[in-house]
N, C-alpha and C positions, 0 to 999 in steps of 0.2 A: 231462907234460899232466894238469891238473886233470879231473874229471868236468865240471864248468861249460863248460870250454874245449872238451872232446870234444862236448858237447852243443851248442856254439854252430857247431862245425865241421859236425856233421850237419845242423844246420839251413839253414847256408849251402849246402850240397851240395843239399838239397832245393829251396831257393829257387832255384837255378841250375837246377836240372832242371825245375822250374817253367816258366821262361822258355821251355823247349824244347817244351813242350805243345801240341799243335795242336787238340785237342777240349777241351770243357769236362768230360767225362768223366774225362780225364788230369789236368787241373787239380785235379779234386776229389779223386781218388786221392791226388794229393800233398798237398793240403792237408789230408786225414785223416790222413797219415803225420806231418805237421806238427803237428797237435793232438796225436797219440798222443805225439808226443816232448816237447811242452810239458806234457802232463799227469804224465809219468815225471818231467820236470825239478821241476815243481812239488813233486811228492809228495817228491822228493830232498831239496829246500830246506826243505819242512814239516818232514820228519824232523830235518835238520841244525839248523834251528832251535829244536825243541822241546829239542835236547839242548844247547842253546847254541853250537852249532859254526858257524854263521853269523848274522848279524845277521836282525832282521825286515824291514830294508829290502830285502836280498837275495830273502827268502822272498816278500816283496810284489811284488817286479819280476818274480819268476818267476810270480806269478799274473796280474800284467798281460799278459806275454807270452802265456800260455796264453788269456787271454780275447781277446786281439788276435786270434790265431790262429784262435779260433772263429768270431769275428765274420767274419773273410776268409773260413772255409769256408763261412759261412750265406751270404755275399754271392755266391759261386761257384754254390752251389747253385741261387739265385733269379737267376741270369745277371746279376748286377751285378759291374763290375770298378771298383775304386777308388770304390765309392759310387753309381757311376751305372749305369743300365740298359745292358746289352749288346745291341746291335741291329744 
């Protein structure tokens, strides 16, 4: 299993766990874990791209995943889900 596959599996597990959360605080905690995981993955791809081991496209996709995760965390903190206010 590659590091990328391992990261994808960890993220899938966290997203599944997110579905089980009952409170916003629990969802925020999981979203923070996802952001942390995506930051580590982005740094890994950045190092590999710098040494020519992976392409810039892979590095850029990792960056996009991290940004998307950060947006979802911010939405959760603001009480929004899927871009809409949670009421």
